[in-house]
C-alpha positions in Angstrom: -52.1 17.4 4.3 -53.3 13.9 3.8 -54.6 14.7 0.3 -51.4 16.5 -0.6 -49.3 13.5 0.5 -51.5 11.2 -1.5 -51.0 13.4 -4.6 -47.3 13.5 -4.2 -47.1 9.7 -3.8 -49.1 9.3 -7.0 -46.9 11.7 -8.8 -43.8 9.7 -7.9 -45.2 6.4 -8.8 -46.4 5.5 -5.3 -43.0 5.8 -3.7 -42.8 7.0 -0.1 -41.2 10.3 0.7 -37.4 10.2 0.8 -37.1 7.6 -2.0 -36.2 8.7 -5.4 -38.1 7.7 -8.6 -35.3 5.4 -9.7 -35.4 3.6 -6.4 -39.1 3.2 -6.7 -38.6 1.8 -10.2 -36.0 -0.6 -8.9 -38.3 -1.7 -6.1 -41.1 -2.4 -8.6 -38.6 -4.4 -10.7 -37.9 -6.7 -7.8 -41.5 -7.8 -7.9 -41.0 -9.1 -11.5 -39.1 -8.5 -14.7 -35.4 -8.7 -15.6 -34.2 -6.8 -12.5 -35.2 -9.8 -10.4 -32.4 -12.4 -10.2 -34.7 -15.2 -11.2 -35.7 -13.3 -14.4 -32.0 -12.8 -15.4 -31.3 -16.4 -14.7 -34.3 -17.4 -16.9 -33.1 -15.2 -19.7 -29.5 -16.4 -19.5 -30.6 -20.0 -19.5 -32.9 -19.5 -22.5 -30.0 -17.7 -24.4 -27.6 -20.5 -23.6 -30.0 -23.2 -24.6 -30.9 -21.3 -27.8 -27.3 -20.9 -28.8 -26.7 -24.6 -28.1 -29.5 -25.5 -30.5 -28.1 -23.1 -33.1 -24.6 -24.5 -32.8 -25.9 -28.0 -33.0 -27.8 -27.2 -36.2 -24.9 -25.3 -37.9 -22.2 -27.8 -37.0 -24.0 -30.4 -39.1 -24.0 -28.4 -42.3 -20.4 -29.1 -43.4 -21.5 -31.6 -46.0 -24.1 -29.2 -47.6 -21.5 -26.4 -47.7 -18.7 -28.5 -49.2 -20.8 -30.6 -51.6 -24.5 -29.9 -52.0 -27.9 -30.8 -50.6 -27.9 -34.6 -51.1 -28.8 -37.8 -49.3 -25.9 -39.7 -47.8 -25.1 -43.4 -47.3 -27.3 -46.3 -48.2 -30.4 -46.7 -46.0 -31.3 -43.0 -46.3 -31.9 -43.4 -50.0 -34.7 -45.9 -49.3 -36.1 -43.6 -46.7 -36.1 -40.7 -49.1 -37.7 -42.8 -51.8 -40.4 -44.0 -49.4 -41.0 -40.4 -48.2 -41.3 -39.2 -51.8 -43.9 -41.9 -52.5 -45.7 -40.9 -49.3 -45.9 -37.3 -50.2 -46.9 -38.1 -53.8 -49.6 -40.7 -53.2 -50.7 -40.3 -49.6 -50.4 -42.2 -46.4 -52.9 -45.0 -47.2 -51.1 -45.8 -50.5 -47.8 -45.8 -48.6 -49.0 -48.4 -46.1 -50.2 -50.6 -49.0 -47.3 -49.9 -51.3 -45.8 -53.0 -53.0 -42.4 -52.2 -54.2 -41.8 -54.2 -57.4 -38.3 -52.7 -57.9 -36.9 -54.5 -54.8 -35.9 -58.1 -54.3 -36.8 -59.3 -57.8 -38.7 -61.5 -58.4 -40.1 -61.5 -54.8 -40.8 -57.8 -54.3 -41.4 -56.1 -51.0 -44.5 -54.9 -49.1 -43.1 -51.6 -47.7 -45.9 -50.6 -45.3 -45.6 -53.7 -43.2 -41.8 -53.8 -43.2 -40.7 -50.3 -42.1 -40.9 -48.0 -39.1 -43.0 -45.2 -40.7 -42.2 -42.5 -38.1 -39.4 -40.9 -40.1 -41.3 -40.8 -43.4 -44.4 -39.4 -41.7 -42.5 -36.8 -39.8 -40.8 -35.5 -43.0 -44.0 -35.7 -45.0 -45.9 -33.8 -42.3 -43.2 -31.0 -42.2 -43.4 -30.8 -46.0 -47.2 -30.6 -45.9 -47.1 -27.8 -43.3 -44.5 -25.8 -45.2 -46.5 -26.0 -48.4 -49.6 -25.2 -46.5 -48.2 -21.8 -45.5 -47.0 -21.3 -49.1 -43.3 -22.1 -48.4 -42.5 -24.2 -51.5 -39.8 -26.7 -50.5 -38.8 -29.9 -52.2 -39.2 -33.0 -50.2 -35.5 -33.8 -50.7 -34.5 -30.6 -48.9 -36.8 -31.5 -46.0 -35.2 -34.9 -45.7 -31.6 -33.4 -45.9 -32.2 -30.9 -43.1 -34.5 -33.0 -40.9 -31.6 -34.5 -38.8 -30.0 -31.1 -37.9 -33.4 -29.7 -36.9 -34.1 -32.7 -34.6 -30.6 -32.4 -33.1 -31.6 -29.1 -31.7 -34.8 -30.6 -30.3 -32.6 -33.4 -28.8 -30.5 -30.8 -27.0 -33.7 -29.4 -25.5 -34.9 -32.8 -24.4 -31.5 -33.6 -22.8 -31.7 -30.2 -21.0 -35.1 -31.1 -19.6 -34.0 -34.6 -18.5 -30.9 -33.4 -16.8 -32.7 -30.5 -15.0 -35.1 -33.0 -13.5 -32.3 -35.3 -12.4 -29.9 -32.6 -11.0 -30.3 -28.9 -11.6 -30.6 -26.2 -14.3 -26.9 -25.6 -14.7 -26.2 -29.3 -15.4 -29.0 -29.2 -17.8 -27.5 -26.4 -19.8 -24.1 -28.1 -19.9 -25.7 -31.4 -21.1 -27.5 -29.5 -23.8 -24.2 -28.0 -25.0 -22.5 -31.4 -24.9 -25.4 -33.0 -26.8 -25.3 -30.4 -29.5 -21.7 -31.0 -30.6 -20.7 -34.5 -29.4 -19.4 -36.6 -32.3 -21.2 -39.8 -31.0 -24.5 -38.2 -32.0 -23.4 -36.1 -34.9 -22.3 -39.3 -36.7 -26.0 -40.1 -37.2 -27.5 -36.6 -37.5 -25.5 -34.6 -40.1 -27.3 -32.9 -42.9 -28.3 -35.6 -45.4 -28.2 -38.5 -43.0 -31.9 -39.2 -43.4 -32.1 -42.3 -41.2 -34.3 -43.5 -38.3 -31.8 -42.4 -35.7 -32.1 -38.8 -36.7 -35.4 -38.5 -34.8 -35.2 -41.6 -32.6 -32.7 -40.1 -30.1 -34.9 -37.1 -29.6 -37.8 -39.5 -28.9 -35.6 -41.5 -26.6 -34.5 -38.6 -24.5 -38.0 -37.0 -24.4 -39.5 -40.3 -23.3 -37.0 -40.6 -20.5 -37.7 -37.0 -19.4 -41.4 -37.7 -19.2 -40.9 -40.9 -17.3 -38.8 -39.2 -14.7 -41.4 -36.5 -14.5 -44.1 -39.2 -14.0 -42.4 -40.9 -11.1 -41.7 -37.6 -9.4 -45.2 -36.4 -9.6 -47.3 -39.5 -9.9 -49.5 -37.6 -12.4 -51.4 -39.4 -15.1 -51.0 -36.4 -17.3 -47.2 -36.8 -17.5 -47.5 -40.6 -17.9 -49.9 -40.2 -20.9 -47.3 -37.8 -22.4 -44.6 -40.5 -21.8 -46.8 -43.1 -23.6 -47.3 -40.8 -26.6 -43.6 -40.1 -26.8 -42.9 -43.9 -26.5 -45.4 -44.5 -29.3 -43.5 -42.0 -31.5 -40.2 -43.8 -30.6 -41.8 -47.2 -31.6 -42.8 -45.7 -34.9 -39.3 -44.4 -35.6 -36.7 -47.0 -34.6 -36.3 -50.6 -33.5 -34.3 -49.2 -30.5 -37.6 -48.8 -28.6 -36.8 -52.2 -27.1 -34.1 -50.4 -25.0 -36.9 -48.2 -23.5 -39.3 -51.1 -22.8 -36.6 -52.9 -20.9 -34.9 -50.1 -19.1 -38.1 -48.7 -17.5 -39.2 -52.1 -16.1 -35.6 -52.6 -14.8 -35.9 -49.2 -13.0 -39.2 -50.2 -11.4 -37.8 -53.6 -10.4 -34.7 -52.0 -8.8 -36.9 -49.6 -6.9 -38.7 -52.6 -5.5 -35.5 -54.1 -4.3 -34.3 -50.9 -2.8 -37.7 -50.4 -1.0 -38.2 -47.1 -2.8 -41.4 -48.2 -4.5 -44.3 -45.8 -4.0 -47.8 -45.1 -5.2 -46.4 -42.6 -7.7 -44.2 -45.3 -9.3 -47.2 -47.7 -9.4 -49.4 -45.2 -11.1 -46.7 -44.3 -13.6 -45.7 -47.8 -14.6 -49.1 -49.3 -14.7 -50.4 -46.6 -16.9 -47.3 -46.6 -19.1 -47.3 -50.3 -19.7 -51.0 -50.7 -20.6 -51.3 -47.6 -22.8 -47.8 -48.0 -24.3 -48.5 -51.6 -25.1 -51.7 -50.8 -26.9 -50.2 -47.9 -28.8 -47.1 -49.8 -29.9 -49.2 -52.6 -31.4 -50.7 -50.0 -33.8 -47.5 -49.9 -35.8 -47.9 -52.6 -38.6 -44.2 -53.6 -38.5 -44.5 -54.2 -34.7 -47.9 -55.8 -34.6 -48.2 -58.5 -31.9 -44.5 -58.6 -31.1 -44.9 -56.9 -27.7 -46.9 -59.9 -26.4 -45.1 -62.7 -28.3 -41.3 -62.0 -28.4 -38.8 -62.4 -25.6 -37.6 -58.8 -25.8 -40.8 -57.6 -24.2 -41.3 -60.3 -21.6 -39.3 -58.4 -18.9 -41.8 -55.6 -19.1 -44.7 -58.0 -18.7 -43.1 -59.8 -15.8 -42.4 -56.6 -13.9 -46.0 -55.4 -14.5 -47.3 -58.7 -13.0 -44.8 -58.3 -10.1 -45.9 -54.7 -9.4 -49.6 -55.8 -9.3 -48.8 -58.6 -6.9 -46.8 -56.3 -4.7 -49.5 -53.8 -4.6 -52.1 -56.5 -3.8 -49.9 -57.7 -1.0 -49.6 -54.1 0.3 -53.4 -54.0 0.2 -53.6 -57.2 2.3 -50.8 -56.3 4.7 -53.3 -55.9 7.6 -54.5 -59.4 7.1 -51.1 -61.1 7.0 -48.5 -61.5 9.7 -45.2 -59.8 9.3 -43.3 -63.0 8.9 -45.7 -64.2 6.2 -45.3 -60.9 4.3 -41.5 -61.0 4.4 -41.4 -64.6 3.2 -43.9 -64.0 0.4 -42.1 -60.8 -0.7 -38.7 -62.6 -0.7 -40.0 -65.4 -2.8 -41.6 -63.1 -5.3 -38.4 -61.0 -5.7 -36.2 -64.1 -6.1 -38.4 -65.6 -8.7 -38.6 -62.3 -10.6 -34.9 -61.8 -10.4 -34.3 -65.4 -11.7 -36.6 -64.9 -14.6 -35.0 -61.5 -15.5 -31.5 -63.1 -15.3 -32.5 -65.9 -17.6 -34.0 -63.5 -20.1 -30.9 -61.4 -20.2 -28.6 -64.3 -20.6 -30.9 -65.8 -23.3 -30.9 -62.5 -25.3 -27.1 -62.1 -24.9 -26.6 -65.7 -26.2 -29.0 -65.1 -29.1 -27.1 -61.9 -30.1 -23.7 -63.6 -29.7 -24.9 -66.6 -31.8 -26.3 -64.4 -34.5 -23.1 -62.3 -34.7 -20.9 -65.5 -35.0 -23.1 -68.0 -36.9 -25.0 -65.7 -39.3 -22.5 -64.1 -41.7 -25.0 -61.5 -43.0 -25.1 -59.9 -39.5 -21.3 -60.2 -38.9 -20.5 -58.7 -42.3 -22.0 -55.3 -41.3 -19.2 -53.0 -39.9 -21.7 -51.4 -37.4 -22.2 -54.8 -35.7 -18.6 -55.2 -34.7 -17.5 -54.7 -31.1 -16.5 -51.2 -30.1 -12.8 -50.4 -29.8 -11.3 -48.1 -27.1 -10.3 -45.7 -29.8 -13.9 -45.3 -30.8 -15.0 -44.3 -27.3 -12.4 -41.5 -27.2 -13.0 -40.5 -30.8 -16.8 -40.1 -30.3 -16.8 -38.9 -26.7 -13.4 -37.3 -26.0 -13.1 -36.0 -22.4 -16.6 -37.1 -21.6 -15.3 -40.7 -21.2 -13.3 -39.6 -18.2 -16.0 -37.4 -16.6 -18.8 -39.9 -17.1 -17.8 -42.1 -14.2 -17.5 -39.1 -11.9 -21.0 -38.0 -12.8 -22.2 -41.5 -12.1 -20.6 -41.4 -8.7 -22.2 -38.1 -7.9 -25.6 -39.6 -8.7 -24.9 -42.7 -6.6 -23.8 -40.6 -3.6 -27.0 -38.5 -3.7 -29.3 -41.3 -4.8 -33.1 -41.0 -5.1 -35.7 -42.7 -7.3 -35.0 -40.7 -10.5 -31.2 -40.9 -10.1 -31.5 -44.7 -9.8 -32.9 -44.5 -13.3 -30.0 -42.6 -14.8 -27.5 -44.9 -13.0 -29.2 -48.0 -14.6 -29.3 -46.1 -17.9 -25.6 -45.4 -17.8 -24.5 -48.9 -16.8 -26.7 -50.7 -19.4 -25.7 -48.3 -22.2 -22.0 -48.9 -21.5 -22.6 -52.7 -21.8 -24.5 -52.5 -25.0 -22.1 -50.0 -26.6 -19.3 -52.3 -25.9 -21.1 -55.2 -27.6 -21.8 -53.3 -30.8 -20.4 -50.1 -32.2 -23.7 -49.0 -33.6 -25.1 -48.8 -30.0 -22.6 -46.0 -29.2 -25.6 -43.9 -30.2 -27.5 -45.0 -27.1 -24.5 -44.4 -24.8 -23.9 -40.8 -26.0 -26.9 -39.1 -24.4 -26.4 -40.5 -20.9 -22.7 -39.7 -21.1 -23.6 -36.1 -21.9 -26.0 -36.1 -18.9 -23.7 -37.6 -16.4 -20.7 -35.5 -17.6 -22.8 -32.4 -17.2 -23.6 -33.5 -13.6 -19.8 -33.8 -13.0 -18.8 -30.5 -14.4 -21.8 -28.7 -12.8 -20.9 -30.1 -9.4 -17.2 -29.1 -9.6 -18.0 -25.7 -10.9 -20.6 -25.1 -8.2 -18.3 -26.1 -5.5 -15.3 -24.1 -6.5 -17.2 -21.0 -7.7 -19.4 -20.9 -4.6 -16.3 -21.1 -2.4 -14.8 -18.2 -4.3 -17.9 -16.1 -3.8 -17.9 -16.8 -0.1 -14.3 -15.8 0.3 -14.8 -12.6 -1.7 -17.4 -11.3 0.8 -15.6 -9.5 3.7 -16.7 -10.2 7.3 -19.0 -7.7 8.8 -17.4 -5.1 11.0 -18.9 -3.8 14.1 -19.0 -0.1 15.3 -15.9 -0.6 17.5 -13.9 -1.7 14.4 -15.0 1.4 12.5 -14.0 3.6 15.5 -10.6 1.9 15.5 -10.2 2.8 11.9 -10.9 6.4 12.6 -8.4 6.4 15.5 -5.8 4.3 13.7 -3.3 7.1 14.2 -3.3 6.8 18.0 -0.5 4.9 19.7 -2.6 3.1 22.2 -5.9 1.2 22.1 -8.7 1.6 24.4 -8.3 0.1 27.8 -9.4 -3.5 27.9 -9.7 -3.9 24.2 -7.3 -5.8 22.0 -6.7 -4.7 18.5 -7.9 -7.2 15.9 -5.3 -8.3 13.3 -6.9 -9.3 10.0 -5.1 -12.1 8.3 -5.2 -12.1 4.5 -6.7 -15.5 3.2 -5.7 -15.0 -0.4 -2.9 -17.1 -1.7 -2.6 -20.9 -2.1 -6.3 -21.8 -1.6 -7.5 -19.1 -4.0 -4.9 -20.1 -6.5 -5.9 -23.7 -6.4 -9.5 -22.8 -7.1 -8.5 -20.6 -10.0 -6.3 -23.3 -11.4 -9.0 -25.9 -11.3 -11.5 -23.6 -13.0 -9.0 -22.7 -15.7 -8.2 -26.4 -16.3 -11.9 -27.3 -16.6 -12.4 -24.4 -19.1 -9.4 -25.7 -21.1 -10.8 -29.2 -21.1 -14.1 -27.8 -22.4 -12.3 -25.8 -25.1 -10.3 -28.9 -26.2 -13.6 -30.9 -26.3 -15.2 -28.2 -28.6 -12.2 -28.2 -30.9 -12.1 -32.0 -31.1 -15.9 -32.1 -31.8 -15.5 -29.6 -34.6 -12.6 -31.4 -36.2 -14.3 -34.8 -36.1 -17.5 -33.4 -37.5 -15.7 -31.7 -40.3 -13.3 -34.4 -41.3 -14.9 -37.7 -40.3 -18.7 -37.4 -40.4 -19.4 -34.8 -43.1 -18.3 -36.8 -46.1 -21.1 -38.4 -48.1 -20.5 -41.9 -49.4 -22.1 -41.1 -52.7 -19.6 -38.3 -53.5 -15.9 -38.8 -52.7 -13.3 -36.1 -52.3 -9.5 -36.3 -52.7 -6.8 -33.7 -52.3 -4.0 -33.0 -54.8 -0.4 -32.3 -53.9 -1.0 -28.6 -54.0 -3.9 -28.9 -51.5 -6.7 -28.4 -54.0 -9.7 -30.6 -53.7 -10.9 -33.0 -56.3 -14.4 -34.4 -56.4 -15.0 -38.0 -57.5 -18.6 -38.4 -58.6 -18.4 -41.9 -60.0 -21.4 -43.3 -58.1 -23.9 -40.7 -59.3 -22.3 -40.8 -62.8 -22.9 -44.6 -63.0 -26.4 -44.5 -61.6 -27.4 -41.7 -63.9 -26.0 -43.8 -66.9 -28.2 -46.7 -65.8 -31.3 -44.4 -65.6 -30.7 -43.0 -69.1 -29.3 -45.9 -71.1 -31.2 -49.0 -69.8 -34.7 -50.2 -70.2 -37.0 -49.1 -67.3 -37.7 -52.7 -66.5 -34.0 -53.8 -66.5 -32.9 -55.9 -63.6 -29.5 -55.1 -62.0 -27.5 -57.5 -60.0 -25.1 -56.2 -57.4 -24.1 -56.8 -53.8 -26.8 -55.9 -51.3 -24.9 -52.7 -50.1 -25.9 -50.8 -53.2 -29.5 -51.9 -53.7 -31.1 -48.8 -52.1 -28.9 -46.5 -54.1 -29.6 -48.2 -57.4 -33.4 -48.1 -56.7 -33.3 -44.5 -55.5 -31.0 -42.9 -58.0 -31.2 -45.1 -61.1 -34.8 -46.2 -60.5 -34.0 -49.7 -61.7 -35.0 -53.1 -60.3 -32.6 -54.8 -58.0 -32.2 -58.4 -56.8 -31.1 -57.6 -53.2 -30.8 -54.5 -51.1 -30.0 -53.3 -47.6 -33.1 -54.7 -46.0 -31.4 -58.1 -45.9 -34.5 -59.9 -44.9 -34.0 -63.0 -47.2 -30.6 -64.6 -46.5 -31.1 -67.3 -49.2 -31.6 -64.8 -52.0 -28.5 -62.9 -50.9 -26.6 -66.2 -50.8 -27.6 -66.9 -54.4 -26.1 -63.6 -55.5 -23.0 -64.3 -53.5 -22.7 -67.7 -55.2 -22.9 -66.1 -58.6 -20.1 -63.7 -57.7 -17.9 -66.5 -56.3 -18.5 -69.1 -59.1 -16.9 -69.3 -62.5 -18.5 -67.5 -65.4 -20.4 -70.4 -66.8 -22.1 -71.3 -63.4 -22.7 -67.6 -62.7 -24.3 -67.2 -66.1 -26.8 -70.0 -65.4 -27.7 -68.3 -62.1 -28.1 -64.9 -63.8 -30.3 -66.4 -66.5 -32.4 -68.0 -63.8 -32.9 -64.6 -62.1 -33.4 -62.7 -65.4 -30.4 -60.4 -64.8 -29.8 -57.8 -67.5 -26.8 -55.9 -65.9 -24.2 -56.6 -63.2 -22.8 -53.7 -61.2 -19.6 -53.9 -59.1 -17.5 -51.4 -57.2 -13.7 -51.5 -57.9 -11.2 -49.3 -56.1 -7.9 -50.6 -57.5 -7.3 -47.5 -59.6 -7.9 -44.8 -56.9 -7.2 -46.9 -53.8 -10.8 -47.1 -52.5 -10.8 -49.7 -49.8 -14.5 -50.2 -49.6 -14.8 -52.1 -53.0 -16.2 -55.5 -53.7 -12.9 -57.3 -53.7 -12.4 -56.4 -50.1 -16.0 -57.6 -49.4 -15.6 -60.7 -51.5 -14.9 -63.1 -48.5 -18.2 -62.1 -46.9 -20.0 -63.0 -50.2 -18.3 -66.4 -50.1 -19.2 -67.0 -46.4 -22.8 -66.0 -46.9 -23.0 -68.2 -50.0 -21.3 -71.1 -48.2 -24.0 -71.0 -45.5 -26.7 -71.8 -48.1 -24.7 -73.7 -50.7 -21.9 -75.5 -48.8 -21.3 -78.1 -51.6 -20.8 -75.5 -54.3 -18.9 -72.8 -52.5 -16.2 -73.2 -49.9 -14.3 -70.4 -48.3 -11.0 -72.4 -48.0 -10.8 -72.6 -51.9 -10.2 -68.9 -52.1 -7.1 -68.9 -49.9 -3.5 -69.8 -50.8 -1.9 -73.0 -49.2 -0.5 -70.6 -46.6 -3.9 -69.4 -45.7 -3.6 -65.9 -47.4 -6.1 -64.1 -49.5 -4.2 -62.7 -52.4 -4.9 -61.3 -55.8 -1.4 -61.6 -57.3 0.2 -64.6 -59.0 0.0 -66.6 -55.8 -3.8 -66.3 -55.7 -5.9 -69.5 -55.6 -7.3 -70.8 -58.9 -10.9 -70.5 -57.5 -10.4 -66.7 -57.0 -8.7 -66.2 -60.4 -11.7 -67.9 -62.2 -14.4 -66.3 -60.1 -16.8 -63.8 -61.7 -16.1 -61.1 -59.3 -12.3 -61.2 -60.0 -12.9 -61.2 -63.8 -15.3 -58.3 -63.7 -13.1 -56.3 -61.4 -9.8 -56.8 -63.3 -11.2 -56.9 -66.9 -8.8 -54.7 -69.0 -7.0 -53.7 -65.9 -3.9 -55.5 -66.9 -3.4 -53.1 -69.7 -3.5 -50.0 -67.4 -0.3 -48.6 -66.0 -1.1 -46.1 -63.3 2.3 -44.4 -63.1 5.9 -45.0 -64.0 6.8 -46.5 -60.7 4.4 -49.4 -60.8 3.9 -52.2 -63.5 0.7 -52.6 -65.5 -2.1 -54.1 -63.6 -1.0 -52.8 -60.2 -3.8 -52.7 -57.6 -3.4 -49.7 -55.4 -5.9 -50.9 -52.8 -4.3 -54.3 -52.3 -0.9 -52.9 -53.1 -0.1 -55.9 -55.4 0.3 -56.7 -59.1 -2.7 -58.8 -60.2 -2.1 -62.4 -61.2 -4.3 -62.6 -64.3 -3.8 -59.7 -66.6 -5.4 -61.3 -69.6 -9.0 -61.6 -68.4 -11.5 -62.7 -71.0 -15.3 -62.7 -70.7 -17.6 -65.0 -72.6 -21.1 -64.3 -71.3 -20.7 -60.7 -70.2 -19.7 -57.6 -72.0 -18.5 -54.3 -70.6 -21.3 -51.7 -70.8 -20.0 -48.8 -68.7 -17.0 -47.9 -66.6 -16.9 -44.6 -64.6 -14.2 -42.0 -65.0 -12.0 -43.3 -62.2 -13.0 -47.0 -62.7 -14.9 -46.9 -59.4 -18.1 -48.3 -60.8 -18.2 -50.9 -63.5 -21.4 -52.2 -65.2 -21.6 -55.3 -67.4 -24.4 -56.4 -69.7 -25.4 -60.0 -69.7 -25.4 -61.5 -73.2 -28.4 -63.2 -74.5 -28.3 -66.9 -75.4 -27.0 -67.8 -78.9 -29.5 -68.7 -81.5 -27.8 -72.1 -82.0 -25.1 -74.0 -80.3 -21.7 -73.2 -81.7 -20.0 -75.9 -83.6 -16.8 -77.4 -82.2 -14.1 -76.7 -84.6 -11.1 -79.1 -84.6 -7.9 -78.9 -86.7 -8.1 -81.1 -89.8 -6.1 -84.4 -89.5 -4.2 -85.8 -92.5 -5.2 -89.3 -91.4 -8.8 -90.2 -90.9 -9.7 -93.1 -88.6 -10.4 -95.3 -91.5 -7.0 -94.7 -93.1 -5.4 -95.3 -89.7 -7.2 -98.7 -89.4 -6.1 -99.6 -93.0 -2.5 -98.6 -92.3 -2.4 -100.7 -89.2 -3.9 -103.7 -91.0 -1.3 -103.5 -93.8 1.5 -103.2 -91.3 0.4 -106.4 -89.5 0.1 -108.3 -92.8 3.6 -107.4 -93.8 4.9 -108.5 -90.5 3.2 -111.9 -90.9 4.7 -112.4 -94.4 8.2 -111.6 -93.2 7.8 -114.0 -90.4 
């Protein structure tokens, strides 16, 4: 019998008698696989995270679908040109590359003036793809690099939020990060800029830091150092990391939450991170010389002193320990406060007193509209998530609280730093939504489970037809709990889902209409709704490439330097690096001076062509006339005797281009190049000839004449105009005067005769 029972058990998969095969299979599934609840949760989480990454990648392809695979904006053109040089000539040649086509006649050493992380990443991906015989042009790698890293950023945000709160909040934060406009603005396809990979490095470094202080493991800390090194190689925003992490450690000291795990993590991070960051040529010895890194060094010294005092705690009295600790903390807090105030004053001074910094639109303060436009409903849920973290505070949640508060401050100072605020807003908003969903859905589940009934209740059900109960037993009356409470829960859940749906629709609309239009190619819409492509920029740059000498020098405002060097492959005087303010001021002086003075400057700089952007025909507001006052201010900073901003305003203090314009503006080189032959053009029957659609005014000087320049090229819609600088004449032109009937000798003789006749008559 025993042998028979053993055989029957083996035949049914080892299930005991009385249990079917399906039940046995189910029991085996509970030990592992998808039938286990944890397995289903893991699969569901992976599916949601994968779909978030896919949505994040796809939502950034509007520009490629509508236009083509091309590089956007200004800085990405230099990054693409550098990456192309890296893949063509190798990494060593890239580090020692002297770019003779930039900042003529100075030139630029590229290897020591850039963060090479972006170029190396794109070059490495291009090398791997070609290694596995997937032939891809380096331009396509640069175009699609940002969407790919946006998916990785969603994963890094998920990991960080899961460590801070739970897995549900991590999935929500990944979904938010995939589609939020505040991050999409810098990561659309074609936006080949440093921020494309820097935000991933930022989030991943923070995740590894949180993991390090939770475990105290050197392994996670080394990973944090490597991620920080990648961040240093990619973007100058690494300063935000090297100040936030020491601030976190310092606050933990004040809150008496400092532990050995934090000591191991920070000591390892500071030493190894400092050594690795100094390996970037552009950074060099800045971590031990500049004020931005002094807070990290100060906290490191403070941590060592605190740990040393903890080691000596048995040799000191309690009063001595408290006094020494208080003094150390006060001194460190004072030094930190002085550093923060100093850095804020430096930034405020630079923004006010250095026009080249203030002229950049990204350096302006952030408006309230920008917060809602880039974050939508997350602006409202972000403080709630911050409160949830403060209410359930621990060492790692102290970090995210400090991250959120500091990011809000810096994002308010400068609109460009909205990029650093967006990740923490997604994290804390996910914490808020996750907490609310968890509370209301969990209550719903508890209410749905009916109370357990005993055997007496079952007997009562069977005898429900009897008129009387058993002696000594009262019949239970079940009260239905459905109604107002359940409706409130359902209403809250529906409202939250509607908010998320509105957020998704807003993100899609903003991405499609605001952040997916390349600056190189413009699009307009006709009255019938059809789209019209304005390709004047590439038309003009291609004309320069084909019709000018390869060593020709092109003078333009610094905004277009990278594009001219990248697309036209011609030498420029200034570009978007803006490292030499005096050189930019000299170009601004030439644009603001009259033609004769400007010609002397252009001859001094060996200029062959002058390129300007003029939007008066199509109503393009980003042209050089609207930027002209910044040229004047920058030039006045270096040449205050020759250029004065007040000369370009009317007596009433207005900047106008019509007949009321100031004489200095009407005679400036920029005004003449912009409106040359424009007075002959009548755009439509409702406006007079020479009507500027951008300024909405009729120009004051319709008969513009050029003496030292000649028009070489004007694009189809007059958006880009190129002028050729004339050579010096072989001989000085003779001054021709109208012939006079009376020479000076005849006039003298006539006067002498007149005087003689008067004397005779007398």
